[in-house]
VOBA-1610 file (N, C-alpha, C; in pm, whole numbers, padded with zeros to 5 digits, always signed):
BEGIN
Unk+00575+04082+06565Unk+00599+04185+06429Unk+00652+04294+06478Unk+00786+04371+06480Unk+00858+04470+06533Unk+00851+04600+06413Unk+00804+04582+06252Unk+00789+04667+06213Unk+00664+04794+06298Unk+00751+04884+06208Unk+00655+05011+06283Unk+00465+05000+06214Unk+00401+05015+06295Unk+00232+05024+06333Unk+00176+05168+06237Unk+00097+05152+06154Unk+00012+05288+06166Unk-00144+05164+06175Unk-00234+05263+06313Unk-00329+05172+06304Unk-00342+05011+06348Unk-00380+04933+06282Unk-00348+04781+06330Unk-00259+04746+06170Unk-00195+04860+06074Unk-00194+04839+05939Unk+00026+04796+05973Unk+00084+04705+05937Unk+00242+04715+05954Unk+00218+04754+05804Unk+00320+04854+05851Unk+00408+04892+05717Unk+00491+04913+05694Unk+00537+04866+05512Unk+00594+04833+05470Unk+00714+04956+05406Unk+00821+04892+05539Unk+00932+04978+05530Unk+01067+04927+05485Unk+01152+05020+05353Unk+01232+04949+05303Unk+01384+05026+05351Unk+01524+04954+05423Unk+01593+05050+05445Unk+01655+05025+05413Unk+01807+05145+05314Unk+01909+05094+05215Unk+02050+05094+05323Unk+02110+05090+05293Unk+02280+05096+05415Unk+02375+05080+05315Unk+02400+05271+05291Unk+02514+05319+05207Unk+02478+05370+05084Unk+02550+05477+05026Unk+02473+05573+04947Unk+02605+05583+04838Unk+02686+05476+04799Unk+02751+05469+04671Unk+02695+05462+04552Unk+02813+05407+04491Unk+02739+05342+04348Unk+02632+05288+04317Unk+02585+05193+04414Unk+02445+05107+04385Unk+02351+05167+04521Unk+02395+05209+04617Unk+02314+05265+04724Unk+02218+05428+04698Unk+02318+05520+04689Unk+02222+05630+04645Unk+02157+05614+04489Unk+02135+05485+04367Unk+02010+05552+04313Unk+01967+05461+04345Unk+02013+05317+04387Unk+01795+05254+04385Unk+01784+05368+04596Unk+01851+05401+04661Unk+01738+05463+04777Unk+01661+05571+04642Unk+01685+05644+04547Unk+01629+05711+04477Unk+01503+05673+04378Unk+01516+05547+04369Unk+01470+05463+04238Unk+01295+05457+04334Unk+01360+05372+04445Unk+01250+05358+04570Unk+01187+05443+04629Unk+01250+05508+04633Unk+01158+05659+04653Unk+01080+05722+04568Unk+01120+05714+04490Unk+01017+05829+04334Unk+00934+05714+04367Unk+00948+05582+04294Unk+00823+05458+04293Unk+00738+05354+04412Unk+00785+05469+04507Unk+00763+05401+04628Unk+00615+05362+04641Unk+00492+05472+04578Unk+00368+05385+04610Unk+00338+05326+04472Unk+00386+05258+04354Unk+00397+05209+04290Unk+00360+05107+04316Unk+00535+05035+04409Unk+00613+04960+04504Unk+00501+04932+04597Unk+00415+04996+04631Unk+00386+04977+04775Unk+00419+04940+04838Unk+00556+05049+04857Unk+00606+05131+05004Unk+00559+05205+05035Unk+00588+05213+05227Unk+00494+05308+05273Unk+00636+05410+05312Unk+00743+05343+05352Unk+00860+05467+05353Unk+00965+05427+05355Unk+01086+05445+05252Unk+01245+05422+05245Unk+01281+05546+05352Unk+01385+05472+05399Unk+01520+05553+05502Unk+01634+05450+05438Unk+01756+05525+05513Unk+01888+05531+05478Unk+01984+05534+05528Unk+02055+05408+05508Unk+02148+05488+05663Unk+02317+05570+05574Unk+02347+05645+05630Unk+02586+05677+05609Unk+02589+05701+05754Unk+02718+05680+05679Unk+02825+05571+05852Unk+02915+05773+05864Unk+02932+05869+05719Unk+03020+05976+05773Unk+02982+06055+05720Unk+02965+06187+05804Unk+02921+06313+05776Unk+03024+06378+05643Unk+02993+06366+05558Unk+03089+06434+05459Unk+03029+06540+05409Unk+03127+06667+05417Unk+03029+06821+05400Unk+03046+06817+05186Unk+03127+06702+05151Unk+03105+06690+04947Unk+02995+06587+04962Unk+02976+06532+05033Unk+02842+06454+05005Unk+02695+06476+05056Unk+02663+06617+05141Unk+02577+06641+05159Unk+02458+06738+05036Unk+02544+06721+04891Unk+02409+06766+04866Unk+02325+06616+04743Unk+02420+06521+04788Unk+02356+06397+04705Unk+02250+06339+04853Unk+02267+06416+04993Unk+02210+06349+05050Unk+02090+06461+05081Unk+02084+06553+05060Unk+01958+06676+05051Unk+01893+06625+04932Unk+01958+06561+04845Unk+01780+06548+04765Unk+01750+06390+04712Unk+01787+06323+04835Unk+01745+06231+04884Unk+01653+06236+04988Unk+01625+06382+05077Unk+01591+06371+05116Unk+01428+06479+05101Unk+01488+06555+04992Unk+01391+06577+04905Unk+01264+06509+04843Unk+01343+06384+04839Unk+01248+06291+04779Unk+01197+06203+04880Unk+01213+06202+05018Unk+01184+06229+05116Unk+01161+06074+05183Unk+01282+06022+05111Unk+01369+05933+05207Unk+01403+05952+05347Unk+01470+05893+05401Unk+01464+05971+05603Unk+01599+05917+05592Unk+01708+05952+05692Unk+01802+05947+05731Unk+01858+05897+05872Unk+01930+05802+05849Unk+01961+05710+05985Unk+02119+05721+06030Unk+02192+05780+06134Unk+02273+05779+06173Unk+02308+05740+06313Unk+02426+05714+06308Unk+02477+05681+06421Unk+02470+05746+06505Unk+02374+05743+06680Unk+02373+05852+06758Unk+02475+05913+06773Unk+02615+05873+06828Unk+02759+05956+06848Unk+02765+06053+06702Unk+02698+06041+06584Unk+02702+06148+06501Unk+02625+06261+06487Unk+02482+06251+06531Unk+02412+06326+06505Unk+02427+06488+06459Unk+02519+06502+06588Unk+02517+06626+06560Unk+02609+06703+06449Unk+02743+06622+06463Unk+02822+06642+06289Unk+02742+06605+06180Unk+02639+06536+06181Unk+02522+06607+06049Unk+02455+06762+06073Unk+02396+06728+06186Unk+02336+06856+06173Unk+02389+06976+06170Unk+02505+06985+06205Unk+02635+07048+06182Unk+02641+07072+05981Unk+02620+06977+05968Unk+02654+06952+05808Unk+02445+07023+05743Unk+02415+07019+05808Unk+02275+07075+05777Unk+02188+06948+05631Unk+02263+06807+05728Unk+02186+06690+05711Unk+02157+06663+05809Unk+01956+06653+05832Unk+01885+06623+05881Unk+01841+06471+05935Unk+01893+06424+06019Unk+01858+06263+06053Unk+01726+06234+06106Unk+01624+06178+06065Unk+01491+06085+06110Unk+01517+05953+06254Unk+01596+05902+06218Unk+01559+05771+06294Unk+01788+05766+06336Unk+01777+05696+06435Unk+01911+05654+06494Unk+01989+05539+06383Unk+02044+05515+06347Unk+02089+05342+06280Unk+02042+05268+06295Unk+02082+05192+06414Unk+01985+05060+06449Unk+01855+05083+06432Unk+01784+05168+06467Unk+01645+05221+06508Unk+01620+05190+06355Unk+01652+05242+06261Unk+01645+05231+06117Unk+01621+05105+06039Unk+01745+04986+06117Unk+01680+04878+06048Unk+01611+04785+06089Unk+01604+04776+06265Unk+01506+04710+06282Unk+01356+04774+06299Unk+01376+04880+06267Unk+01239+04907+06220Unk+01166+04863+06060Unk+01225+04756+06043Unk+01240+04803+05836Unk+01156+04668+05797Unk+01134+04663+05693Unk+01035+04550+05687Unk+01166+04474+05568Unk+01249+04513+05494Unk+01343+04523+05393Unk+01465+04609+05475Unk+01595+04507+05464Unk+01691+04561+05432Unk+01770+04518+05327Unk+01849+04666+05242Unk+01927+04590+05169Unk+02016+04674+05183Unk+02157+04609+05194Unk+02276+04631+05237Unk+02361+04681+05063Unk+02385+04822+05086Unk+02498+04840+04966Unk+02606+04850+05034Unk+02674+04810+05175Unk+02813+04880+05173Unk+02925+04817+05100Unk+03112+04858+05122Unk+03148+04779+05099Unk+03219+04665+05083Unk+03242+04567+04971Unk+03307+04365+05004Unk+03308+04366+05126Unk+03239+04238+05152Unk+03279+04166+05277Unk+03202+04251+05418Unk+03188+04357+05377Unk+03084+04430+05488Unk+02921+04349+05543Unk+02891+04327+05429Unk+02744+04308+05421Unk+02738+04191+05500Unk+02899+04107+05460Unk+02850+03943+05554Unk+02893+03953+05691Unk+02956+04032+05744Unk+02978+04108+05871Unk+02871+04182+05939Unk+02793+04246+05872Unk+02649+04299+05956Unk+02582+04163+05941Unk+02599+04050+05863Unk+02484+03911+05914Unk+02518+03855+06009Unk+02654+03863+06040Unk+02711+03768+06127Unk+02674+03812+06286Unk+02717+03947+06257Unk+02738+04068+06386Unk+02569+04077+06411Unk+02485+04138+06327Unk+02297+04222+06384Unk+02266+04109+06318Unk+02245+04118+06155Unk+02137+04078+06106Unk+02016+03953+06117Unk+02148+03858+06212Unk+02087+03678+06227Unk+01972+03720+06336Unk+02026+03842+06452Unk+01956+03811+06607Unk+01823+03888+06534Unk+01813+03970+06433Unk+01664+04064+06424Unk+01601+03939+06379Unk+01465+04004+06450Unk+01332+03982+06422Unk+01242+04010+06328Unk+01252+04165+06366Unk+01135+04226+06251Unk+01202+04201+06153Unk+01289+04215+06128Unk+01271+04282+05908Unk+01216+04159+05856Unk+01170+04103+05745Unk+01103+04016+05638Unk+01229+03930+05608Unk+01341+04077+05525Unk+01425+03963+05525Unk+01528+04072+05459Unk+01668+04033+05433Unk+01807+04108+05425Unk+01800+04048+05232Unk+01863+04240+05172Unk+01966+04113+05054Unk+02104+04215+05044Unk+02200+04161+05013Unk+02287+04281+05006Unk+02391+04193+04837Unk+02427+04264+04752Unk+02495+04292+04659Unk+02578+04210+04625Unk+02650+04176+04496Unk+02689+04132+04440Unk+02847+04048+04530Unk+02879+04165+04581Unk+03054+04091+04635Unk+03006+04012+04759Unk+02924+03986+04820Unk+02872+03935+04926Unk+02869+03784+04873Unk+02925+03701+04873Unk+02931+03569+04791Unk+02863+03484+04931Unk+02794+03448+04949Unk+02753+03336+05095Unk+02652+03391+05141Unk+02618+03532+05110Unk+02503+03586+05256Unk+02423+03554+05229Unk+02361+03437+05123Unk+02237+03385+05046Unk+02192+03285+05001Unk+02050+03358+04881Unk+02039+03287+04819Unk+02074+03345+04684Unk+02200+03323+04604Unk+02214+03391+04531Unk+02126+03445+04386Unk+02053+03572+04365Unk+01970+03611+04262Unk+01958+03706+04144Unk+01930+03704+04063Unk+01901+03760+03936Unk+01736+03769+03868Unk+01645+03813+03840Unk+01534+03897+03836Unk+01557+03799+03657Unk+01443+03768+03672Unk+01473+03693+03464Unk+01526+03532+03457Unk+01571+03515+03600Unk+01707+03385+03580Unk+01648+03302+03688Unk+01643+03300+03794Unk+01549+03204+03876Unk+01460+03301+03993Unk+01382+03358+03943Unk+01276+03397+04034Unk+01241+03330+04125Unk+01192+03209+04038Unk+01079+03113+04083Unk+01188+03044+04282Unk+01334+03113+04268Unk+01313+02991+04408Unk+01322+03071+04502Unk+01260+03222+04551Unk+01254+03337+04620Unk+01121+03286+04654Unk+01093+03326+04829Unk+01019+03256+04834Unk+01000+03344+04988Unk+00903+03344+05077Unk+00904+03424+05176Unk+00901+03375+05342Unk+01001+03299+05288Unk+01064+03229+05390Unk+01233+03213+05382Unk+01218+03280+05280Unk+01359+03363+05288Unk+01415+03521+05326Unk+01541+03511+05394Unk+01572+03612+05495Unk+01708+03661+05462Unk+01744+03593+05336Unk+01906+03658+05322Unk+01914+03572+05202Unk+01936+03706+05085Unk+01921+03744+04959Unk+02061+03799+04899Unk+02115+03718+04799Unk+02209+03787+04699Unk+02188+03830+04629Unk+02165+03992+04547Unk+02169+04018+04416Unk+02313+04005+04370Unk+02298+03913+04244Unk+02421+03844+04164Unk+02525+03967+04113Unk+02636+04007+04121Unk+02702+04130+04035Unk+02648+04154+03903Unk+02704+04288+03895Unk+02622+04326+03746Unk+02663+04229+03656Unk+02795+04205+03608Unk+02872+04135+03455Unk+02805+03977+03521Unk+02775+03955+03678Unk+02723+03784+03647Unk+02545+03807+03557Unk+02475+03890+03612Unk+02339+03925+03488Unk+02404+03941+03384Unk+02524+03977+03334Unk+02520+03989+03178Unk+02526+03843+03128Unk+02628+03773+03192Unk+02657+03620+03167Unk+02518+03536+03190Unk+02490+03552+03259Unk+02353+03450+03294Unk+02242+03503+03237Unk+02187+03617+03167Unk+02074+03655+03092Unk+02147+03604+02942Unk+02273+03634+02938Unk+02316+03613+02796Unk+02282+03385+02768Unk+02291+03345+02902Unk+02247+03191+02832Unk+02151+03169+02874Unk+02091+03218+02982Unk+01909+03209+02979Unk+01860+03202+02806Unk+01906+03285+02760Unk+01807+03303+02641Unk+01847+03241+02537Unk+01985+03208+02496Unk+02047+03189+02399Unk+02063+02991+02461Unk+02082+02992+02590Unk+02101+02853+02559Unk+02002+02742+02660Unk+01874+02806+02681Unk+01736+02698+02717Unk+01689+02725+02608Unk+01577+02580+02610Unk+01453+02579+02522Unk+01361+02535+02640Unk+01270+02631+02701Unk+01181+02639+02810Unk+01273+02565+02905Unk+01236+02511+02979Unk+01360+02409+03112Unk+01453+02326+03081Unk+01543+02298+02943Unk+01608+02220+02927Unk+01701+02345+02927Unk+01849+02274+02937Unk+01963+02358+02911Unk+02051+02276+02784Unk+02094+02365+02639Unk+02151+02309+02598Unk+02322+02379+02588Unk+02373+02398+02717Unk+02495+02464+02729Unk+02514+02358+02720Unk+02656+02360+02598Unk+02827+02265+02670Unk+02917+02317+02727Unk+02912+02416+02658Unk+03045+02489+02797Unk+03033+02667+02689Unk+03038+02737+02789Unk+03096+02881+02803Unk+03173+02931+02845Unk+03209+03038+02780Unk+03356+03121+02815Unk+03327+03236+02783Unk+03379+03330+02899Unk+03364+03483+02901Unk+03516+03512+02956Unk+03494+03620+02859Unk+03629+03755+02914Unk+03527+03883+02977Unk+03537+03931+03083Unk+03461+04038+03153Unk+03588+04181+03187Unk+03582+04246+03042Unk+03631+04340+03036Unk+03591+04477+03163Unk+03669+04474+03225Unk+03599+04573+03409Unk+03638+04706+03314Unk+03551+04819+03354Unk+03598+04938+03367Unk+03644+04936+03489Unk+03748+05024+03496Unk+03869+05075+03620Unk+03769+05101+03694Unk+03672+05207+03778Unk+03611+05238+03874Unk+03450+05355+03799Unk+03416+05304+03873Unk+03268+05426+03863Unk+03329+05537+03875Unk+03280+05694+03751Unk+03263+05774+03788Unk+03257+05861+03890Unk+03196+05807+03995Unk+03158+05875+04088Unk+03264+05848+04177Unk+03371+05712+04166Unk+03513+05671+04265Unk+03607+05767+04256Unk+03674+05798+04383Unk+03811+05892+04334Unk+03928+05730+04339Unk+03921+05653+04389Unk+03983+05625+04372Unk+03952+05467+04335Unk+04118+05418+04293Unk+04096+05264+04231Unk+04159+05260+04100Unk+04119+05357+04097Unk+04131+05358+03909Unk+04301+05340+03861Unk+04298+05204+03729Unk+04362+05214+03746Unk+04461+05249+03535Unk+04623+05244+03557Unk+04660+05385+03492Unk+04694+05308+03301Unk+04665+05105+03338Unk+04692+05058+03257Unk+04627+04880+03269Unk+04628+04835+03118Unk+04501+04729+03195Unk+04591+04637+03262Unk+04486+04586+03358Unk+04560+04494+03474Unk+04465+04348+03463Unk+04569+04234+03447Unk+04494+04135+03469Unk+04445+04010+03577Unk+04318+03916+03617Unk+04281+03907+03708Unk+04338+03769+03685Unk+04346+03727+03813Unk+04405+03578+03825Unk+04274+03444+03847Unk+04304+03356+03789Unk+04227+03251+03759Unk+04237+03169+03906Unk+04108+03270+04021Unk+04201+03213+04174Unk+04059+03119+04212Unk+03994+03116+04089Unk+03831+02993+04177Unk+03843+02901+04018Unk+03964+02826+04032Unk+03986+02695+03961Unk+03923+02693+03886Unk+03806+02559+03854Unk+03774+02538+03751Unk+03646+02657+03669Unk+03609+02772+03740Unk+03578+02854+03725Unk+03641+02999+03704Unk+03784+02980+03686Unk+03856+03095+03646Unk+03844+03202+03701Unk+03742+03312+03738Unk+03753+03477+03820Unk+03619+03431+03886Unk+03551+03528+03966Unk+03454+03478+04039Unk+03316+03477+03959Unk+03316+03528+03834Unk+03238+03606+03724Unk+03111+03423+03672Unk+03261+03382+03688Unk+03135+03238+03625Unk+03160+03129+03728Unk+03172+03148+03848Unk+03139+03106+03961Unk+03032+03141+03995Unk+02986+03263+04002Unk+02841+03329+04083Unk+02753+03269+03983Unk+02822+03256+03823Unk+02697+03199+03739Unk+02637+03072+03757Unk+02739+02979+03763Unk+02735+02872+03802Unk+02614+02818+03901Unk+02670+02917+04059Unk+02569+02868+04134Unk+02406+02945+04102Unk+02419+03039+04044Unk+02338+03098+04000Unk+02186+02950+03925Unk+02264+02924+03854Unk+02202+02849+03753Unk+02181+02668+03851Unk+02261+02684+03971Unk+02278+02515+04033Unk+02077+02588+04133Unk+02068+02689+04148Unk+01943+02720+04182Unk+01819+02668+04144Unk+01819+02638+03943Unk+01756+02608+03924Unk+01790+02407+03858Unk+01870+02352+03941Unk+01894+02232+03927Unk+01957+02262+03744Unk+02018+02314+03724Unk+02153+02323+03638Unk+02273+02326+03678Unk+02401+02265+03594Unk+02498+02195+03650Unk+02565+02277+03500Unk+02629+02373+03455Unk+02697+02429+03380Unk+02839+02432+03352Unk+02849+02402+03227Unk+03014+02421+03277Unk+03101+02547+03186Unk+03105+02687+03231Unk+03098+02794+03253Unk+03267+02904+03300Unk+03335+02960+03221Unk+03462+02946+03311Unk+03452+03097+03252Unk+03507+03186+03354Unk+03518+03345+03283Unk+03654+03358+03317Unk+03716+03493+03227Unk+03862+03567+03278Unk+03834+03704+03285Unk+03873+03776+03334Unk+03850+03912+03344Unk+03962+04000+03394Unk+03958+04144+03256Unk+04088+04232+03316Unk+03999+04362+03316Unk+04112+04438+03439Unk+04057+04607+03374Unk+04102+04626+03331Unk+04037+04771+03255Unk+04099+04868+03137Unk+04051+04994+03219Unk+04133+05095+03230Unk+04156+05179+03248Unk+04064+05299+03171Unk+03927+05251+03166Unk+03801+05332+03138Unk+03733+05353+03316Unk+03644+05472+03259Unk+03505+05469+03390Unk+03348+05417+03364Unk+03385+05426+03178Unk+03251+05401+03080Unk+03160+05270+03165Unk+03216+05177+03082Unk+03139+05028+03088Unk+03189+04918+03146Unk+03111+04786+03147Unk+03204+04681+03161Unk+03172+04629+03001Unk+03226+04536+02944Unk+03203+04509+02866Unk+03198+04329+02845Unk+03169+04225+02794Unk+03234+04126+02799Unk+03213+04024+02626Unk+03318+03963+02626Unk+03375+03929+02486Unk+03253+03745+02527Unk+03230+03669+02495Unk+03116+03524+02525Unk+03127+03459+02377Unk+03135+03348+02430Unk+03115+03167+02326Unk+03036+03121+02418Unk+02901+03035+02310Unk+02881+02985+02372Unk+02867+02848+02342Unk+02908+02746+02374Unk+02905+02611+02245Unk+02776+02551+02303Unk+02689+02520+02210Unk+02550+02426+02247Unk+02566+02290+02206Unk+02489+02249+02255Unk+02443+02122+02179Unk+02339+02101+02128Unk+02306+02073+01959Unk+02276+02071+01856Unk+02316+02202+01779Unk+02245+02233+01708Unk+02228+02368+01569Unk+02100+02506+01614Unk+02209+02592+01579Unk+02113+02666+01605Unk+02180+02797+01496Unk+02072+02901+01425Unk+02089+03002+01306Unk+02150+03078+01362Unk+02174+03232+01283Unk+02173+03339+01360Unk+02032+03429+01406Unk+01991+03405+01262Unk+01849+03472+01259Unk+01742+03409+01391Unk+01764+03221+01422Unk+01727+03223+01557Unk+01796+03312+01707Unk+01952+03355+01698Unk+01966+03343+01775Unk+01954+03524+01785Unk+01923+03589+01749Unk+01854+03706+01661Unk+01712+03766+01762Unk+01594+03644+01705Unk+01512+03587+01755Unk+01483+03605+01867Unk+01544+03495+01988Unk+01582+03484+02106Unk+01575+03653+02132Unk+01733+03740+02102Unk+01784+03784+02200Unk+01623+03903+02192Unk+01576+03936+02061Unk+01501+04012+02018Unk+01326+04027+02177Unk+01325+03886+02173Unk+01213+03847+02240Unk+01219+03849+02381Unk+01321+03860+02470Unk+01362+03941+02549Unk+01361+04035+02630Unk+01249+04067+02695Unk+01236+04198+02765Unk+01369+04297+02801Unk+01399+04173+02907Unk+01539+04197+03034Unk+01643+04226+02915Unk+01683+04226+02781Unk+01784+04227+02698Unk+01787+04379+02598Unk+01848+04436+02669Unk+01863+04540+02502Unk+01977+04550+02374Unk+01937+04545+02262Unk+02043+04584+02166Unk+02095+04697+02119Unk+02184+04668+02064Unk+02235+04858+02004Unk+02342+04806+01853Unk+02334+04906+01790Unk+02430+04861+01707Unk+02516+05001+01688Unk+02564+05057+01822Unk+02668+05066+01825Unk+02815+04990+01901Unk+02939+05089+01845Unk+03043+04961+01845Unk+03146+05011+01993Unk+03063+05124+02070Unk+03139+05200+02214Unk+03093+05175+02300Unk+03171+05187+02394Unk+03101+05198+02529Unk+03070+05312+02527Unk+03149+05425+02532Unk+03084+05603+02587Unk+02949+05596+02480Unk+02956+05517+02392Unk+02778+05569+02300Unk+02673+05538+02410Unk+02693+05399+02460Unk+02605+05331+02482Unk+02582+05394+02678Unk+02671+05462+02723Unk+02718+05521+02869Unk+02554+05602+02811Unk+02684+05661+02693Unk+02544+05835+02711Unk+02465+05785+02654Unk+02387+05732+02612Unk+02215+05693+02601Unk+02195+05705+02746Unk+02245+05544+02858Unk+02209+05565+02990Unk+02188+05677+03032Unk+02264+05800+03080Unk+02331+05937+03122Unk+02196+05974+03064Unk+02216+06004+02979Unk+02085+06057+02846Unk+01890+06018+02924Unk+01923+05910+02882Unk+01748+05858+02832Unk+01694+05750+02973Unk+01868+05682+03020Unk+01770+05666+03161Unk+01762+05662+03291Unk+01707+05555+03440Unk+01694+05640+03557Unk+01807+05712+03600Unk+01816+05775+03678Unk+01946+05782+03725Unk+02073+05788+03650Unk+02085+05760+03518Unk+02141+05739+03414Unk+02153+05600+03408Unk+02109+05543+03495Unk+02140+05374+03463Unk+01990+05288+03333Unk+02086+05228+03273Unk+02028+05112+03171Unk+01974+04998+03284Unk+01850+04989+03274Unk+01822+04900+03402Unk+01807+04723+03361Unk+01817+04718+03185Unk+01845+04602+03103Unk+01965+04479+03165Unk+01921+04365+03211Unk+02032+04222+03216Unk+02152+04340+03162Unk+02152+04365+03001Unk+02269+04307+02964Unk+02221+04431+02816Unk+02302+04458+02711Unk+02301+04458+02611Unk+02363+04496+02522Unk+02316+04416+02409Unk+02423+04290+02254Unk+02445+04331+02185Unk+02616+04397+02131Unk+02595+04465+02024Unk+02589+04345+01868Unk+02503+04424+01818Unk+02405+04314+01720Unk+02503+04290+01634Unk+02616+04390+01576Unk+02747+04379+01485Unk+02837+04280+01543Unk+02858+04271+01610Unk+02926+04153+01673Unk+02932+04023+01684Unk+02765+03997+01644Unk+02737+03851+01661Unk+02783+03715+01554Unk+02806+03604+01639Unk+02830+03514+01492Unk+02812+03422+01550Unk+02728+03331+01440Unk+02784+03228+01480Unk+02884+03098+01392Unk+02963+03015+01477Unk+03046+02973+01453Unk+03037+02817+01445Unk+03033+02713+01361Unk+03013+02598+01330Unk+02873+02612+01380Unk+02781+02485+01338Unk+02663+02440+01381Unk+02573+02556+01491Unk+02696+02524+01612Unk+02626+02531+01720Unk+02684+02617+01863Unk+02810+02712+01793Unk+02827+02814+01821Unk+02807+02966+01815Unk+02776+03060+01922Unk+02750+03159+01882Unk+02879+03244+01999Unk+02923+03384+01927Unk+03027+03397+01973Unk+02959+03582+01955Unk+03024+03651+02025Unk+03013+03785+02062Unk+03009+03903+02165Unk+02974+04031+02183Unk+03059+04105+02278Unk+02872+04147+02330Unk+02871+04220+02471Unk+02810+04301+02503Unk+02868+04389+02626Unk+02771+04493+02643Unk+02798+04569+02701Unk+02733+04541+02881Unk+02736+04549+02941Unk+02735+04537+03157Unk+02653+04721+03162Unk+02569+04719+03196Unk+02504+04827+03260Unk+02544+04891+03413Unk+02568+05007+03389Unk+02677+05049+03486Unk+02555+05007+03637Unk+02558+04829+03688Unk+02529+04849+03770Unk+02344+04817+03744Unk+02333+04883+03635Unk+02130+04921+03629Unk+02111+04779+03649Unk+02146+04670+03626Unk+02117+04486+03649Unk+02075+04439+03773Unk+02180+04539+03840Unk+02175+04476+04018Unk+02072+04562+04055Unk+02049+04734+04062Unk+01895+04774+04139Unk+01828+04713+04061Unk+01822+04659+03942Unk+01638+04614+03904Unk+01582+04485+03951Unk+01729+04420+04002Unk+01673+04282+04106Unk+01697+04266+04165Unk+01794+04408+04308Unk+01744+04461+04408Unk+01587+04504+04405Unk+01500+04556+04329Unk+01381+04637+04396Unk+01333+04474+04354Unk+01321+04391+04256Unk+01271+04273+04241Unk+01293+04223+04426Unk+01413+04176+04424Unk+01377+04099+04508Unk+01289+04141+04665Unk+01313+04336+04659Unk+01205+04351+04795Unk+01065+04376+04757Unk+01025+04374+04624Unk+00891+04301+04581Unk+00893+04198+04578Unk+00970+04082+04576Unk+00898+03910+04618Unk+00890+03950+04783Unk+00925+04003+04842Unk+00969+03987+05020Unk+00860+04080+05094Unk+00834+04186+05016Unk+00690+04235+05052Unk+00578+04238+04957Unk+00558+04178+04837Unk+00434+04153+04782Unk+00428+04064+04734Unk+00453+03895+04746Unk+00448+03798+04652Unk+00365+03754+04591Unk+00276+03769+04630Unk+00157+03774+04542Unk+00134+03839+04407Unk+00172+03968+04372Unk+00135+04090+04241Unk+00295+04119+04276Unk+00393+04089+04293Unk+00552+04167+04259Unk+00484+04181+04107Unk+00487+04088+04009Unk+00538+04111+03905Unk+00446+04256+03862Unk+00289+04265+03856Unk+00218+04371+03829Unk+00273+04524+03888Unk+00360+04507+04038Unk+00392+04595+04042Unk+00505+04643+03983Unk+00618+04580+03982Unk+00774+04587+03911Unk+00736+04650+03718Unk+00586+04633+03687Unk+00616+04739+03548Unk+00637+04882+03616Unk+00609+04957+03708Unk+00680+05108+03674Unk+00731+05133+03649Unk+00829+05040+03642Unk+01001+05056+03629Unk+01002+04981+03446Unk+00873+04974+03342Unk+00892+04911+03214Unk+00968+05016+03104Unk+00948+05150+03161Unk+00963+05158+03074Unk+01123+05276+03061Unk+01184+05239+03160Unk+01327+05226+03163Unk+01406+05132+03125Unk+01334+04995+03084Unk+01441+04842+03036Unk+01368+04913+02825Unk+01513+04910+02791Unk+01519+04973+02665Unk+01502+04834+02595Unk+01483+04851+02417Unk+01443+04724+02361Unk+01585+04779+02247Unk+01613+04868+02244Unk+01714+04841+02167Unk+01779+05033+02227Unk+01939+05024+02211Unk+01983+05151+02279Unk+02085+05196+02158
//
């Protein structure tokens, strides 16, 4: 074991690569709750020294997270008053768990070029765009498939979390799946509030490039449920709309057997990972998360708009849900980390985040 030691104790060190829309709040979340989560040290990597980014770096350093940069850029960061503690590769090598929050495709490249050769870290976690990085995972959906022996884990995308939570809650009775077919339309925000590029001036439809699944959202949900032995008939479409608030999803689940609206409501309210709302605008739900969430995030898997729920025929459930802006991915990233660090009592340690799981928004 090559992780840093304190006396005879092997330290639990979590390293986050990237300070973007997922990386920044994840670093803060891990740093703020490191004692409750059984983490000894949180480190993070940043590649580019930017004057406009130093305020967020300062705040993360204030939370006792340690900055890691490439050796040749060390002085550039210091000139901007951002003080590194470790060199980039050193920060990764000395870690127990590495969470890669870099842009799409970079995590897969890092795995092939670097991660697979490292013996020290117990595991590597990448975000939703890195399909094929490792076992796909969403907290509350397939927790049982993760084990200490799995080193590579892909946290599902935020919209895949939303779809999977709806399916697991409404279409499963114990371990038995009752889903005949599921259809989803993902209405995606154009960009995050923190992003300067990528905004679209008008609705832009996405191609159905994944055959029987449509877009990657259904493909990822299918793969997620495959890990627990379920083969689902799911199809998704997506459209990017000119907003920076939240994604939203229209869903239709056709079930084997009948279900009543009362049973639908009971199932939804019994799931602590699902929030409900009577609000009908993403701006209002987003505003609640900004005011009451951790780092402005709602950590629930989804927020279902109760007034939109309808049961058509005996067994078709239709409705709308709002996707928390990366909050569900943050929760699953922490859960995957805890599975690697504390496999025996990870659920107990995760309870420190329960105050940020809302029953109603």
